[in-house]
Backbone as a chain_set.jsonl record, in Angstrom:
{"seq": "MARQLNRQLSVGEAARRSGVAVSTLHFYEQKGLITSWRNAGNQRRYHRDVLRRIAVIKVAQRLGISLAEIGEALASLPTERAVTADDWQRLSEQWRARLDHRINLLMGLRDQLSDCIGCGCLSIEACRLRNPMDELGDEGPGAHLLEGNE", "coords": {"N": [[-150.243, -57.192, 24.475], [-150.156, -54.331, 22.681], [-147.667, -52.246, 21.504], [-147.351, -48.605, 22.221], [-147.553, -46.837, 20.049], [-148.49, -44.689, 18.855], [-148.322, -42.113, 20.593], [-145.29, -40.731, 20.602], [-142.021, -39.534, 21.725], [-140.152, -36.653, 21.938], [-136.568, -36.481, 21.96], [-136.061, -34.411, 24.013], [-138.248, -34.393, 25.204], [-138.666, -36.896, 26.249], [-136.155, -36.763, 27.992], [-137.048, -34.222, 29.697], [-139.699, -35.73, 31.264], [-138.833, -37.99, 32.173], [-136.818, -36.932, 33.817], [-133.98, -36.901, 33.398], [-131.277, -35.899, 32.078], [-130.808, -34.952, 28.514], [-128.281, -35.455, 27.259], [-127.956, -38.07, 29.139], [-129.849, -39.777, 28.168], [-128.889, -40.34, 25.617], [-126.218, -41.765, 26.046], [-127.546, -43.805, 27.687], [-128.744, -45.409, 25.792], [-126.18, -46.004, 24.013], [-125.335, -47.643, 26.039], [-127.024, -49.608, 24.906], [-129.028, -49.924, 26.711], [-131.887, -48.601, 26.525], [-133.827, -47.781, 23.865], [-134.497, -46.068, 20.341], [-135.894, -44.287, 17.724], [-135.354, -42.889, 14.041], [-137.254, -40.2, 12.968], [-139.266, -39.125, 10.04], [-137.887, -36.632, 9.369], [-135.205, -36.65, 10.51], [-135.276, -36.694, 13.321], [-134.747, -37.761, 16.214], [-136.549, -40.459, 17.859], [-138.316, -41.784, 21.1], [-140.222, -44.177, 22.047], [-143.435, -44.094, 24.216], [-142.917, -46.216, 26.414], [-140.327, -46.094, 26.924], [-140.006, -44.16, 28.962], [-140.7, -46.136, 31.67], [-138.621, -47.771, 31.353], [-136.72, -46.153, 31.92], [-137.191, -45.578, 34.255], [-136.783, -47.96, 36.093], [-133.818, -48.109, 35.328], [-132.968, -46.317, 36.688], [-133.475, -46.422, 39.216], [-132.542, -48.894, 40.048], [-129.904, -47.811, 39.754], [-129.461, -46.033, 42.251], [-129.904, -48.475, 43.865], [-127.316, -49.373, 43.31], [-126.537, -51.043, 41.61], [-124.807, -52.218, 39.136], [-124.224, -50.582, 35.624], [-124.182, -52.862, 33.578], [-124.75, -55.315, 34.807], [-127.401, -54.029, 34.738], [-128.285, -53.631, 32.275], [-128.512, -56.188, 31.109], [-130.217, -57.577, 32.75], [-132.738, -55.773, 31.593], [-132.228, -56.472, 29.225], [-133.633, -59.386, 29.467], [-136.362, -58.89, 29.488], [-139.606, -57.717, 27.619], [-139.124, -55.951, 24.486], [-141.561, -55.022, 22.913], [-143.352, -54.013, 24.974], [-144.194, -51.648, 27.726], [-142.513, -51.542, 31.084], [-143.492, -53.911, 33.631], [-145.785, -54.167, 36.723], [-145.275, -57.055, 37.275], [-142.856, -57.516, 35.984], [-141.178, -55.641, 37.204], [-140.612, -56.866, 39.808], [-139.68, -59.242, 39.271], [-137.057, -58.779, 38.968], [-136.41, -56.858, 40.974], [-136.136, -59.41, 42.877], [-133.83, -60.394, 41.915], [-132.09, -58.836, 42.141], [-132.145, -58.552, 45.345], [-130.961, -60.374, 46.843], [-128.027, -59.744, 46.256], [-127.997, -57.18, 46.985], [-128.723, -57.784, 49.677], [-126.545, -59.019, 50.667], [-124.299, -57.115, 49.747], [-125.212, -55.371, 51.969], [-124.467, -56.857, 54.483], [-121.454, -57.122, 54.618], [-120.964, -54.731, 54.118], [-121.589, -53.977, 56.669], [-120.467, -55.626, 58.635], [-117.639, -54.593, 57.608], [-118.339, -51.968, 58.665], [-118.333, -52.484, 61.549], [-115.994, -53.402, 62.102], [-114.384, -51.092, 61.603], [-113.908, -49.448, 64.051], [-111.396, -50.271, 64.583], [-109.736, -49.023, 64.299], [-109.898, -46.401, 64.43], [-108.2, -44.101, 65.919], [-105.79, -44.984, 66.011], [-105.086, -44.915, 63.438], [-102.99, -45.199, 61.59], [-103.272, -46.896, 59.605], [-102.013, -49.411, 59.343], [-100.129, -51.223, 57.144], [-99.199, -53.775, 57.396], [-100.807, -54.591, 59.78], [-103.276, -53.754, 59.398], [-106.603, -54.658, 59.296], [-108.745, -54.143, 58.222], [-107.537, -52.931, 55.417], [-105.112, -54.665, 54.657], [-105.889, -57.6, 56.028], [-104.233, -59.699, 58.829], [-101.962, -59.179, 56.943], [-102.007, -60.503, 53.933], [-101.444, -59.776, 51.383], [-98.696, -59.427, 51.754], [-97.795, -61.781, 51.456], [-97.634, -62.315, 48.882], [-95.245, -61.284, 47.736], [-93.065, -58.368, 46.94], [-94.442, -55.762, 45.374], [-97.004, -53.991, 43.811], [-100.349, -55.65, 44.278], [-103.114, -55.403, 44.555], [-105.708, -54.342, 43.18], [-107.702, -51.618, 42.995], [-111.901, -52.2, 43.55], [-111.274, -55.025, 43.051], [-110.77, -56.422, 45.501]], "CA": [[-150.194, -55.736, 24.821], [-150.021, -53.671, 21.486], [-146.762, -51.018, 21.595], [-147.91, -47.555, 22.041], [-147.135, -46.219, 18.706], [-149.398, -43.22, 18.313], [-147.484, -41.438, 21.355], [-143.892, -40.637, 20.398], [-141.629, -38.776, 22.271], [-138.836, -36.549, 21.301], [-135.464, -36.759, 22.984], [-136.266, -33.259, 25.093], [-139.488, -34.529, 26.211], [-138.071, -37.798, 27.224], [-135.87, -36.64, 29.05], [-138.183, -34.012, 30.846], [-140.724, -36.343, 31.457], [-137.829, -38.764, 32.973], [-136.055, -36.601, 34.885], [-132.806, -36.984, 33.33], [-130.69, -35.036, 30.687], [-130.283, -35.648, 27.201], [-127.123, -36.693, 27.201], [-127.821, -39.723, 29.738], [-130.571, -40.745, 27.621], [-127.888, -40.814, 24.352], [-125.374, -42.75, 26.705], [-127.95, -45.525, 27.841], [-128.982, -45.883, 24.54], [-125.312, -46.083, 23.326], [-124.922, -48.769, 26.454], [-127.944, -50.343, 24.987], [-130.2, -50.05, 27.617], [-133.312, -47.76, 25.833], [-133.678, -47.607, 22.105], [-134.947, -44.968, 19.796], [-135.362, -44.369, 15.809], [-135.452, -41.68, 13.896], [-138.532, -40.009, 12.215], [-138.608, -38.404, 8.735], [-136.96, -35.545, 9.948], [-133.924, -37.613, 11.231], [-135.156, -36.545, 14.764], [-134.761, -39.289, 17.675], [-138.223, -40.247, 18.923], [-139.119, -42.434, 21.919], [-141.836, -44.647, 22.591], [-143.419, -43.781, 25.798], [-142.506, -46.984, 27.286], [-138.683, -45.663, 27.618], [-140.258, -43.727, 30.398], [-140.428, -47.028, 32.975], [-137.093, -48.114, 31.525], [-135.437, -45.478, 32.43], [-137.767, -45.144, 35.996], [-136.125, -48.791, 36.069], [-132.511, -47.811, 35.86], [-132.571, -44.686, 37.688], [-134.195, -47.223, 40.429], [-131.557, -50.073, 40.257], [-128.339, -47.294, 39.701], [-129.712, -45.899, 43.329], [-129.574, -49.36, 44.896], [-125.991, -50.158, 43.707], [-126.67, -51.77, 40.361], [-124.39, -52.042, 37.54], [-125.297, -50.812, 34.657], [-124.122, -53.898, 32.874], [-126.07, -55.852, 35.226], [-128.97, -53.422, 34.591], [-128.478, -54.042, 30.912], [-128.885, -57.844, 31.407], [-132.008, -57.772, 33.601], [-133.558, -55.587, 30.851], [-132.713, -57.384, 27.921], [-134.743, -60.161, 29.625], [-137.778, -58.137, 29.42], [-139.961, -57.828, 25.909], [-139.234, -54.915, 24.163], [-142.389, -54.034, 22.219], [-144.162, -53.215, 25.857], [-143.609, -50.653, 28.687], [-142.439, -52.572, 31.975], [-144.685, -53.977, 34.165], [-145.255, -54.622, 37.921], [-144.571, -58.477, 37.225], [-140.984, -57.689, 35.593], [-140.053, -55.398, 38.174], [-140.9, -57.82, 40.706], [-138.896, -60.468, 39.327], [-135.868, -58.119, 38.669], [-135.904, -56.827, 42.162], [-135.962, -60.511, 43.716], [-132.47, -60.849, 41.179], [-131.059, -57.711, 43.081], [-132.218, -58.257, 46.505], [-129.941, -61.528, 47.481], [-127.114, -59.015, 45.609], [-128.098, -56.467, 47.966], [-128.506, -58.514, 50.88], [-124.846, -59.45, 50.811], [-123.414, -55.862, 50.088], [-125.371, -54.511, 53.349], [-123.897, -57.406, 55.625], [-120.275, -56.841, 54.089], [-120.805, -53.21, 54.611], [-121.748, -53.892, 58.162], [-119.128, -56.071, 59.019], [-117.152, -53.495, 57.32], [-118.53, -50.84, 60.033], [-118.004, -52.568, 62.803], [-114.233, -53.553, 61.773], [-113.721, -49.765, 61.405], [-113.915, -49.052, 65.299], [-110.234, -51.078, 65.185], [-108.733, -47.707, 63.369], [-110.371, -45.213, 65.235], [-107.174, -43.696, 67.403], [-104.812, -45.58, 65.265], [-104.556, -44.328, 62.003], [-101.64, -45.462, 60.494], [-103.871, -48.224, 58.642], [-100.691, -50.069, 58.853], [-100.19, -52.85, 55.762], [-98.823, -54.897, 58.135], [-101.855, -54.739, 60.758], [-104.618, -53.122, 59.438], [-108.117, -56.133, 59.37], [-109.416, -53.299, 56.454], [-106.9, -53.093, 54.225], [-104.488, -55.8, 54.408], [-106.056, -58.621, 56.866], [-103.114, -60.649, 58.249], [-100.335, -59.17, 55.561], [-102.148, -61.459, 53.061], [-100.108, -59.523, 50.65], [-97.072, -59.666, 52.003], [-97.513, -63.378, 51.083], [-97.684, -62.481, 47.427], [-94.296, -60.669, 47.409], [-92.737, -57.309, 46.792], [-95.123, -55.445, 44.319], [-98.55, -54.072, 43.423], [-101.195, -56.924, 43.886], [-104.247, -55.183, 44.684], [-106.745, -53.203, 42.26], [-109.004, -51.29, 43.324], [-112.286, -52.999, 43.158], [-111.338, -56.57, 43.025], [-110.712, -56.8, 46.526]], "C": [[-149.575, -55.107, 23.844], [-148.946, -52.109, 22.01], [-147.811, -49.862, 21.652], [-147.141, -46.173, 20.66], [-147.392, -44.821, 18.291], [-148.429, -42.248, 19.347], [-146.011, -41.827, 21.061], [-143.485, -39.779, 21.356], [-140.287, -38.326, 21.795], [-137.678, -36.387, 22.498], [-135.292, -35.568, 24.229], [-137.636, -33.907, 26.16], [-139.331, -35.613, 27.121], [-137.033, -37.47, 28.411], [-136.343, -35.535, 30.44], [-139.035, -34.864, 31.581], [-139.786, -37.628, 32.484], [-136.881, -38.122, 33.917], [-134.443, -36.58, 34.865], [-132.386, -36.208, 32.33], [-130.574, -35.802, 29.406], [-129.206, -36.184, 26.974], [-126.955, -38.137, 28.248], [-128.415, -40.249, 29.006], [-129.866, -41.422, 26.091], [-127.119, -42.19, 25.272], [-126.12, -43.966, 26.886], [-128.424, -46.226, 26.237], [-127.565, -46.319, 23.253], [-125.005, -47.185, 24.263], [-126.434, -49.74, 25.774], [-129.005, -50.341, 25.918], [-131.13, -49.251, 27.017], [-132.763, -47.976, 24.428], [-134.541, -46.771, 21.788], [-135.154, -45.008, 18.371], [-135.663, -42.595, 15.38], [-136.436, -41.56, 12.65], [-138.007, -39.455, 10.63], [-137.54, -37.558, 8.653], [-135.441, -35.416, 10.238], [-133.837, -36.921, 12.599], [-135.385, -37.616, 15.252], [-136.183, -38.969, 18.543], [-137.973, -41.505, 19.45], [-140.413, -43.067, 21.778], [-142.269, -44.421, 24.084], [-143.098, -44.87, 26.669], [-141.341, -46.561, 27.868], [-138.919, -45.309, 29.047], [-139.926, -44.771, 31.401], [-139.254, -47.379, 32.666], [-136.029, -47.707, 32.157], [-135.84, -45.425, 34.25], [-136.406, -46.468, 36.542], [-134.515, -48.5, 36.217], [-132.065, -47.102, 36.55], [-132.771, -45.565, 39.153], [-132.54, -47.955, 40.825], [-130.284, -48.962, 40.077], [-128.839, -47.303, 41.227], [-129.718, -47.163, 44.473], [-128.022, -49.884, 44.845], [-125.478, -50.53, 42.004], [-125.92, -51.325, 39.559], [-124.956, -51.795, 36.318], [-125.053, -52.08, 33.542], [-124.804, -54.755, 33.583], [-127.437, -55.11, 34.923], [-129.22, -53.658, 32.801], [-128.911, -55.532, 30.725], [-129.928, -58.0, 31.687], [-132.631, -57.184, 32.418], [-133.514, -56.336, 29.705], [-133.117, -58.776, 28.151], [-135.875, -59.868, 29.439], [-138.312, -57.96, 28.07], [-139.688, -56.467, 25.861], [-140.48, -54.113, 23.392], [-143.457, -53.817, 23.691], [-143.515, -52.486, 27.02], [-143.269, -52.255, 30.095], [-143.049, -52.795, 32.871], [-144.462, -54.428, 35.497], [-144.54, -56.109, 37.774], [-143.062, -58.279, 36.915], [-140.47, -56.782, 36.32], [-139.969, -56.029, 39.056], [-139.464, -58.82, 40.556], [-137.445, -59.922, 39.269], [-135.66, -57.82, 39.922], [-135.921, -58.051, 42.994], [-134.724, -60.949, 42.731], [-131.796, -60.13, 41.865], [-130.895, -57.959, 44.607], [-131.291, -59.078, 47.254], [-128.307, -60.285, 46.769], [-127.004, -57.862, 47.107], [-128.107, -56.778, 49.28], [-126.951, -58.827, 51.429], [-124.268, -58.231, 50.647], [-123.877, -55.174, 51.524], [-124.731, -55.593, 54.471], [-122.415, -57.304, 54.995], [-120.074, -55.766, 54.433], [-120.75, -53.138, 56.241], [-121.063, -54.652, 58.944], [-117.805, -55.122, 58.465], [-116.821, -52.16, 58.769], [-117.981, -51.1, 61.215], [-116.362, -53.373, 62.954], [-113.514, -52.084, 61.999], [-113.886, -49.008, 62.995], [-111.994, -49.348, 65.442], [-109.678, -49.65, 64.674], [-108.681, -46.665, 63.972], [-109.027, -44.982, 66.257], [-105.843, -44.229, 66.991], [-104.087, -44.592, 64.128], [-103.972, -43.887, 61.084], [-102.217, -46.253, 59.101], [-102.781, -48.936, 58.358], [-100.537, -51.404, 58.052], [-99.793, -53.603, 56.444], [-99.937, -55.666, 59.125], [-102.722, -54.625, 60.186], [-105.636, -54.315, 58.417], [-108.577, -55.381, 58.468], [-108.678, -53.43, 55.596], [-106.161, -53.996, 53.278], [-104.808, -56.876, 55.061], [-105.131, -59.5, 57.162], [-101.942, -60.61, 57.302], [-100.558, -60.16, 54.778], [-101.557, -61.159, 52.009], [-99.303, -59.378, 50.639], [-96.758, -60.886, 51.324], [-97.059, -63.702, 49.642], [-96.247, -61.96, 47.341], [-94.131, -59.031, 47.021], [-93.703, -57.161, 45.349], [-96.376, -54.922, 44.558], [-99.077, -55.233, 43.009], [-102.494, -56.959, 44.235], [-104.869, -54.069, 44.224], [-107.58, -53.117, 43.051], [-110.466, -51.796, 42.345], [-112.203, -54.483, 42.741], [-110.642, -57.247, 44.393], [-111.651, -57.931, 46.979]], "O": [[-148.348, -55.176, 23.908], [-149.368, -51.17, 22.685], [-148.956, -50.03, 21.233], [-146.517, -45.113, 20.64], [-146.717, -44.054, 17.604], [-147.676, -41.527, 18.693], [-145.564, -42.963, 21.222], [-144.368, -39.167, 21.957], [-139.421, -39.087, 21.363], [-137.913, -36.208, 23.693], [-134.559, -35.742, 25.202], [-137.841, -33.859, 27.373], [-139.632, -35.594, 28.314], [-137.143, -37.89, 29.563], [-136.169, -35.741, 31.641], [-139.041, -34.6, 32.783], [-140.307, -38.036, 33.522], [-136.226, -38.781, 34.726], [-133.725, -36.352, 35.839], [-133.28, -35.779, 31.6], [-130.308, -36.997, 29.281], [-129.102, -37.322, 26.514], [-126.086, -39.004, 28.151], [-127.976, -41.368, 28.743], [-130.127, -42.507, 25.571], [-127.452, -43.368, 25.137], [-125.697, -45.042, 26.463], [-128.355, -47.39, 25.843], [-127.725, -46.744, 22.109], [-124.335, -48.033, 23.672], [-126.753, -50.683, 26.498], [-129.995, -50.99, 25.58], [-130.352, -49.925, 27.693], [-131.633, -48.25, 24.024], [-135.424, -46.497, 22.601], [-134.508, -45.866, 17.769], [-135.993, -41.594, 16.016], [-136.534, -42.326, 11.692], [-136.866, -39.38, 10.176], [-136.499, -37.711, 8.013], [-134.708, -34.428, 10.209], [-132.76, -36.578, 13.086], [-136.183, -38.427, 14.784], [-136.667, -38.105, 19.274], [-137.512, -42.385, 18.723], [-141.468, -42.525, 21.446], [-141.482, -44.567, 25.019], [-142.965, -44.52, 27.841], [-141.184, -46.583, 29.089], [-138.384, -45.804, 30.039], [-138.935, -44.529, 32.09], [-138.503, -47.396, 33.641], [-135.027, -48.208, 32.667], [-135.061, -45.286, 35.193], [-135.388, -46.157, 37.159], [-134.018, -48.707, 37.324], [-130.938, -47.115, 37.044], [-132.111, -45.22, 40.133], [-131.698, -47.584, 41.643], [-129.298, -49.608, 40.431], [-128.758, -48.418, 41.744], [-129.578, -46.963, 45.68], [-127.466, -50.525, 45.737], [-124.404, -50.327, 41.438], [-126.074, -50.188, 39.115], [-125.896, -52.438, 35.851], [-125.878, -52.159, 32.632], [-125.764, -55.148, 32.921], [-128.491, -55.747, 34.903], [-130.326, -53.824, 32.286], [-129.872, -55.749, 29.987], [-130.719, -58.573, 30.938], [-133.294, -58.069, 31.878], [-134.519, -56.82, 29.184], [-133.024, -59.515, 27.17], [-136.59, -60.827, 29.148], [-137.445, -58.045, 27.201], [-139.883, -55.739, 26.835], [-140.483, -52.891, 23.246], [-144.552, -53.366, 23.352], [-142.332, -52.714, 27.27], [-143.63, -53.431, 30.043], [-143.458, -51.73, 33.332], [-143.397, -54.975, 35.787], [-143.374, -56.281, 38.128], [-142.18, -58.847, 37.558], [-139.24, -56.803, 36.331], [-138.823, -55.867, 39.478], [-138.563, -59.052, 41.362], [-136.583, -60.749, 39.564], [-134.677, -58.41, 40.369], [-135.657, -57.725, 44.151], [-134.608, -62.174, 42.781], [-130.774, -60.627, 42.339], [-129.836, -57.698, 45.178], [-130.793, -58.601, 48.273], [-127.397, -60.575, 47.546], [-126.131, -57.831, 47.975], [-127.499, -56.05, 50.065], [-126.518, -58.793, 52.58], [-123.477, -58.056, 51.574], [-123.065, -54.513, 52.171], [-124.46, -55.014, 55.523], [-122.64, -58.493, 54.772], [-119.054, -55.544, 55.086], [-120.021, -52.4, 56.903], [-121.041, -54.308, 60.125], [-116.888, -55.092, 59.285], [-115.866, -51.724, 59.412], [-117.309, -50.314, 61.882], [-115.864, -53.79, 63.999], [-112.38, -51.926, 62.451], [-113.997, -47.784, 62.924], [-111.345, -48.722, 66.279], [-108.573, -49.634, 65.215], [-107.666, -45.984, 64.122], [-108.897, -45.662, 67.275], [-104.837, -43.912, 67.626], [-103.074, -43.899, 64.033], [-104.042, -42.99, 60.244], [-101.768, -46.224, 57.955], [-102.502, -49.142, 57.177], [-100.872, -52.506, 58.486], [-100.141, -54.684, 55.969], [-100.021, -56.885, 59.281], [-103.408, -55.639, 60.316], [-105.453, -54.677, 57.254], [-108.985, -56.093, 57.55], [-109.087, -54.186, 54.716], [-106.238, -54.198, 52.066], [-103.885, -57.658, 54.831], [-104.829, -60.268, 56.248], [-101.196, -61.522, 56.945], [-99.611, -60.933, 54.636], [-101.014, -62.1, 51.43], [-98.731, -59.126, 49.579], [-95.706, -61.082, 50.716], [-96.459, -64.684, 49.206], [-95.888, -62.522, 46.306], [-95.189, -58.444, 46.796], [-93.782, -58.018, 44.469], [-96.954, -55.364, 45.552], [-98.765, -55.865, 42.0], [-103.139, -58.006, 44.308], [-104.683, -52.952, 44.708], [-108.163, -53.978, 43.709], [-110.499, -51.858, 41.116], [-113.114, -55.015, 42.107], [-110.09, -58.347, 44.39], [-111.589, -58.359, 48.131]]}, "num_chains": 1, "name": "protein.A"}
Protein backbone atom coordinates (compact mmCIF):
# COMPACT_ATOMS: atom_id res chain seq x y z
CA MET A 1 0.00 0.00 0.00
CA ALA A 2 1.55 3.33 -1.03
CA ARG A 3 2.00 6.02 1.56
CA GLN A 4 -0.58 8.76 1.34
CA LEU A 5 1.80 11.58 0.44
CA ASN A 6 -0.89 13.70 -1.15
CA ARG A 7 -2.37 14.68 2.22
CA GLN A 8 0.10 16.30 4.56
CA LEU A 9 -0.75 17.54 8.02
CA SER A 10 0.69 20.59 9.71
CA VAL A 11 1.73 20.18 13.33
CA GLY A 12 -1.35 22.12 14.43
CA GLU A 13 -3.68 20.01 12.31
CA ALA A 14 -2.05 16.76 13.51
CA ALA A 15 -2.44 17.93 17.11
CA ARG A 16 -6.08 18.92 16.64
CA ARG A 17 -7.05 15.73 14.80
CA SER A 18 -5.25 13.44 17.23
CA GLY A 19 -6.39 15.26 20.37
CA VAL A 20 -2.91 15.86 21.76
CA ALA A 21 -0.96 19.06 22.31
CA VAL A 22 1.62 20.28 19.81
CA SER A 23 4.25 19.85 22.52
CA THR A 24 3.20 16.19 22.83
CA LEU A 25 3.82 15.68 19.11
CA HIS A 26 7.26 17.21 19.49
CA PHE A 27 7.93 14.97 22.50
CA TYR A 28 6.81 11.83 20.65
CA GLU A 29 9.02 12.81 17.75
CA GLN A 30 11.98 13.40 20.05
CA LYS A 31 11.43 9.90 21.48
CA GLY A 32 11.33 8.41 17.97
CA LEU A 33 7.68 7.34 18.19
CA ILE A 34 6.57 9.42 15.20
CA THR A 35 8.35 11.21 12.37
CA SER A 36 7.89 14.40 10.42
CA TRP A 37 9.73 16.34 7.76
CA ARG A 38 10.17 19.99 6.88
CA ASN A 39 8.62 21.51 3.78
CA ALA A 40 10.25 24.19 1.61
CA GLY A 41 9.07 26.84 4.07
CA ASN A 42 10.76 24.92 6.94
CA GLN A 43 7.39 24.03 8.45
CA ARG A 44 6.96 20.65 10.13
CA ARG A 45 4.70 18.24 8.22
CA TYR A 46 3.31 14.78 9.02
CA HIS A 47 1.91 12.03 6.84
CA ARG A 48 -1.73 11.21 7.63
CA ASP A 49 -0.72 7.79 8.98
CA VAL A 50 0.79 9.55 12.00
CA LEU A 51 -2.77 9.82 13.36
CA ARG A 52 -3.02 6.04 13.77
CA ARG A 53 0.41 5.87 15.40
CA ILE A 54 -0.64 8.53 17.88
CA ALA A 55 -3.85 6.60 18.60
CA VAL A 56 -1.80 3.46 19.32
CA ILE A 57 0.52 5.45 21.59
CA LYS A 58 -2.38 6.95 23.57
CA VAL A 59 -4.20 3.63 23.98
CA ALA A 60 -0.99 1.88 25.04
CA GLN A 61 -0.27 4.63 27.58
CA ARG A 62 -3.74 4.20 29.06
CA LEU A 63 -2.91 0.51 29.48
CA GLY A 64 0.19 1.45 31.44
CA ILE A 65 2.68 0.52 28.73
CA SER A 66 5.89 2.56 28.99
CA LEU A 67 6.98 4.82 26.16
CA ALA A 68 10.10 2.67 25.75
CA GLU A 69 7.94 -0.43 25.20
CA ILE A 70 5.66 1.49 22.87
CA GLY A 71 8.69 2.64 20.90
CA GLU A 72 9.96 -0.94 20.58
CA ALA A 73 6.55 -2.09 19.38
CA LEU A 74 6.18 0.73 16.84
CA ALA A 75 9.73 0.08 15.56
CA SER A 76 8.55 -3.41 14.56
CA LEU A 77 5.96 -1.90 12.18
CA PRO A 78 6.56 -0.69 8.62
CA THR A 79 6.90 3.09 8.45
CA GLU A 80 5.56 3.55 4.92
CA ARG A 81 1.93 2.87 5.82
CA ALA A 82 -0.67 3.37 8.51
CA VAL A 83 -1.01 0.96 11.43
CA THR A 84 -3.51 -1.75 10.46
CA ALA A 85 -5.93 -3.87 12.47
CA ASP A 86 -3.53 -6.81 12.05
CA ASP A 87 -0.68 -4.68 13.41
CA TRP A 88 -2.80 -3.73 16.41
CA GLN A 89 -3.71 -7.38 16.98
CA ARG A 90 -0.01 -8.33 17.14
CA LEU A 91 0.84 -5.46 19.47
CA SER A 92 -2.09 -6.08 21.78
CA GLU A 93 -1.21 -9.78 22.05
CA GLN A 94 2.31 -8.82 23.13
CA TRP A 95 0.94 -6.53 25.81
CA ARG A 96 -1.86 -8.82 27.02
CA ALA A 97 0.40 -11.13 29.08
CA ARG A 98 2.10 -8.15 30.69
CA LEU A 99 -1.27 -6.62 31.56
CA ASP A 100 -2.60 -9.91 32.94
CA HIS A 101 0.49 -10.16 35.16
CA ARG A 102 0.04 -6.58 36.36
CA ILE A 103 -3.67 -7.21 37.09
CA ASN A 104 -2.86 -10.33 39.12
CA LEU A 105 -0.17 -8.45 41.04
CA LEU A 106 -2.55 -5.59 41.82
CA MET A 107 -5.30 -7.98 42.93
CA GLY A 108 -2.83 -9.65 45.30
CA LEU A 109 -1.79 -6.28 46.70
CA ARG A 110 -5.43 -5.29 47.10
CA ASP A 111 -6.14 -8.48 49.03
CA GLN A 112 -3.17 -7.84 51.34
CA LEU A 113 -4.16 -4.22 51.88
CA SER A 114 -6.90 -5.14 54.36
CA ASP A 115 -4.20 -6.30 56.80
CA CYS A 116 -3.03 -2.69 57.07
CA ILE A 117 -6.44 -1.17 57.71
CA GLY A 118 -6.68 -0.30 61.38
CA CYS A 119 -2.96 -0.72 61.96
CA GLY A 120 -1.79 2.44 60.24
CA CYS A 121 1.84 1.91 61.20
CA LEU A 122 3.17 0.26 58.04
CA SER A 123 5.85 -1.19 60.30
CA ILE A 124 9.16 -1.78 58.57
CA GLU A 125 9.52 -5.05 60.46
CA ALA A 126 6.02 -6.42 59.93
CA CYS A 127 4.43 -4.74 56.90
CA ARG A 128 3.55 -7.43 54.35
CA LEU A 129 3.19 -4.81 51.63
CA ARG A 130 6.27 -2.61 52.05
CA ASN A 131 8.79 -5.03 53.57
CA PRO A 132 7.50 -8.61 53.70
CA MET A 133 9.16 -10.73 56.41
CA ASP A 134 11.63 -7.86 57.08
CA GLU A 135 13.55 -8.91 53.96
CA LEU A 136 15.29 -5.54 53.73
CA GLY A 137 16.59 -5.85 57.29
CA ASP A 138 18.64 -8.85 56.19
CA GLU A 139 20.61 -6.58 53.86
CA GLY A 140 21.94 -4.49 56.76
CA PRO A 141 21.49 -0.81 57.59
CA GLY A 142 20.95 1.85 54.98
CA ALA A 143 18.75 2.37 51.96
CA HIS A 144 18.35 -0.76 49.86
CA LEU A 145 15.07 -0.15 48.07
CA LEU A 146 14.61 2.17 45.12
CA GLU A 147 11.02 2.96 44.12
CA GLY A 148 10.06 1.19 40.94
CA ASN A 149 12.58 -1.62 41.47
CA GLU A 150 10.56 -3.51 44.04
